[in-house]
C-alpha positions, 0 to 999 in steps of 0.5 A, spaced: 571 853 941 573 856 947 579 859 951 581 855 957 588 857 959 594 862 958 601 861 960 607 865 959 614 862 959 620 867 961 625 864 956 633 866 955 636 870 952 631 875 954 624 873 951 617 871 953 613 866 950 605 865 951 601 859 950 594 860 949 589 853 949 583 851 947 578 846 949 579 843 942 586 842 943 588 847 938 594 852 941 596 858 939 603 862 941 605 869 941 611 873 944 609 878 949 615 882 951 618 888 952 625 887 953 628 888 960 620 888 962 619 880 961 616 879 967 612 885 968 609 884 961 607 877 963 604 879 969 600 884 965 598 878 960 596 874 967 591 880 968 588 880 961 587 873 961 581 874 966 577 876 961 579 871 955 578 865 959 571 862 956 571 866 950 571 864 943 578 865 940 575 867 933 573 874 935 580 877 935 577 884 933 572 884 939 577 881 944 583 887 942 578 892 942 576 890 949 582 888 952 585 895 949 579 900 951 575 896 957 581 897 962 580 905 962 588 906 963 590 904 956 596 904 952 604 904 953 609 899 952 607 894 957 600 894 956 601 894 949 606 888 949 602 884 953 596 885 948 601 884 942 602 877 945 595 875 946 593 878 939 599 874 935 597 867 939 589 869 937 591 869 930 595 863 931 589 859 933 585 862 928 589 860 922 591 853 925 583 852 926 582 854 918 588 850 916 591 857 913 597 862 914 595 868 917 596 872 911 591 868 908 586 871 913 589 878 912 587 878 904 593 873 901 600 875 900 602 880 895 609 878 896 613 871 896 619 873 900 622 879 904 629 882 904 632 882 911 638 885 914 643 883 920 646 886 926 653 887 926 657 892 931 654 890 938 652 895 943 659 899 942 660 898 935 667 895 933 670 892 927 664 893 923 667 892 916 669 885 918 662 883 921 659 886 915 663 881 910 661 875 915 654 877 913 655 878 906 658 871 905 652 868 909 648 871 904 645 878 907 645 884 902 644 889 908 646 890 915 645 895 921 649 898 926 649 902 932 652 909 930 656 911 936 657 909 944 655 914 949 654 921 947 653 927 950 648 933 948 654 936 945 660 932 944 667 932 941 667 931 934 672 926 935 666 921 936 663 923 929 669 922 926 669 915 929 662 914 926 664 916 919 670 911 920 666 905 921 661 907 916 666 908 911 670 901 912 664 898 911 662 901 905 669 900 902 669 893 904 662 891 901 662 896 895 656 902 893 650 897 893 650 894 900 645 896 904 647 900 911 642 902 916 645 906 922 641 906 928 642 912 933 639 908 938 636 915 942 643 916 944 644 922 940 641 929 942 638 934 937 645 938 937 649 932 935 644 929 930 643 933 925 651 934 925 651 926 924 646 925 919 649 931 915 656 928 915 653 921 914 650 923 907 655 921 902 655 914 904 648 913 901 645 909 907 639 905 907 636 909 913 638 913 919 634 910 925 631 914 931 636 920 930 632 922 936 628 920 941 621 919 939 619 924 944 623 929 941 619 928 934 619 936 933 627 936 932 626 931 926 624 937 922 630 940 922 635 934 921 630 932 915 633 939 912 640 937 914 640 931 909 637 927 904 638 920 907 631 916 909 629 917 917 626 911 921 623 911 927 617 908 931 620 902 935 618 906 941 611 908 939 605 903 941 599 904 937 596 908 931 595 914 936 602 914 937 604 914 930 598 919 928 602 925 929 609 922 927 606 921 920 602 927 919 608 931 921 611 929 915 619 928 917 619 920 917 620 916 911 620 909 914 616 907 920 618 901 924 613 899 929 614 892 933 609 887 932 610 885 939 610 892 942 605 895 938 598 891 939 600 884 935 598 883 928 591 887 928 594 894 931 600 894 927 597 892 920 593 899 921 599 902 922 602 900 916 596 902 913 596 909 915 603 909 913 601 907 907 596 913 906 602 918 907 607 914 902 611 912 908 615 906 908 615 900 913 620 896 916 617 892 922 622 892 928 624 885 930 630 884 935 626 878 938 625 871 938 622 866 933 614 867 934 616 874 933 619 873 927 613 869 924 608 874 926 613 880 922 613 875 916 605 874 916 605 882 916 610 883 911 606 878 906 600 883 906 603 890 907 604 893 900 610 898 904 614 893 907 621 893 904 625 890 909 625 886 915 629 886 922 631 879 925 635 877 931 639 871 928 646 872 931 644 878 934 649 880 940 644 879 945 643 872 944 649 869 948 645 863 950 639 861 945 638 864 938 633 864 934 632 858 931 633 854 938 625 853 940 623 851 933 621 844 931 623 845 924 628 851 924 628 851 916 621 854 916 625 861 916 628 859 909 634 865 908 637 865 901 640 871 897 639 876 902 631 874 903 627 870 907 621 866 904 614 868 907 612 862 911 606 858 908 604 853 914 597 854 918 597 860 923 603 863 924 607 858 920 611 855 925 611 850 930 614 851 937 618 845 941 614 845 947 619 841 951 625 846 950 621 852 951 619 848 958 626 846 959 629 853 958 623 856 962 626 853 968 632 857 967 628 863 965 632 870 965 632 877 968 635 881 962 636 888 963 639 893 959 646 896 961 646 903 965 651 908 961 654 914 964 658 920 961 665 921 963 663 926 968 658 921 971 652 923 968 647 918 965 647 916 958 642 914 954 643 907 952 
């Protein structure tokens, strides 16, 4: 079998899909996208395609190694996201060719389903209690929300009080056992992060996410010493080498690599195994589309330390198209009682509706994250 073509599709709301074709008619799908840089990643896929045309798609580890190492300049969000989508599609082809799900090729599943959480509150969090109740009514047992709006490097305690009030409202509405993740989203700098982390501790959160940006990882020691809440981080890290220092330092309890950013199934599996060796949990990052979620679930099936899965159904970004719109059989993601079943079909376990993909690619998107500013006019982290 030989690879004959790689085609990318920029589709709304903010995704990029990749189709890899072969001379035997087997097609694989991947989701190579970096939010806000979809066209850039698609161009990177096109550059990497020069090497792949005419190659045997089954040699996944070798292709990954060449596409990562042979370009001399390597790593980073764009390169690793392009490589991620290619890797996902190659695994999809291999599974389809052999008639088995990808997780069967990775050693076989060790779980039948995994807990999922739903996003609430939007970019500027509000009315979180009502949204948490709605999620609970739909069967979810956990939610995640952005902690705060813009926050200066040193800011008012009134903003901290607003964070606490939103979390308190969810806890009051949903009870003591409902899972709550609070995402600082890199908006909070070190001086305020340790204060908020400590103040949130009485709410018994599932985790706090990205309390500081990954480039300020040295601050995690102080934050960890201010609270016992599990600290999650990793959506803006792209390889096992990026995670090496984070794991060795020992202040992160949950890693969150994104299999559409961190080199695909091949690399994310290695990151997960590294984390397991440090007794660190895995909660894969996935506010993306159906192909990305399918790839995540293949990994959840085989990673012992996976405990919960992010997914984008109904997320505030999906204003035009949603997670299930591109699938021929939306029931493949069988949500029930706060869990989603591990897909059992060949490859990634989903069937993409190519007619819908091609139609929506004619619309495309140019999604960009907003640019925020503080009251003094200076740039604010989104």
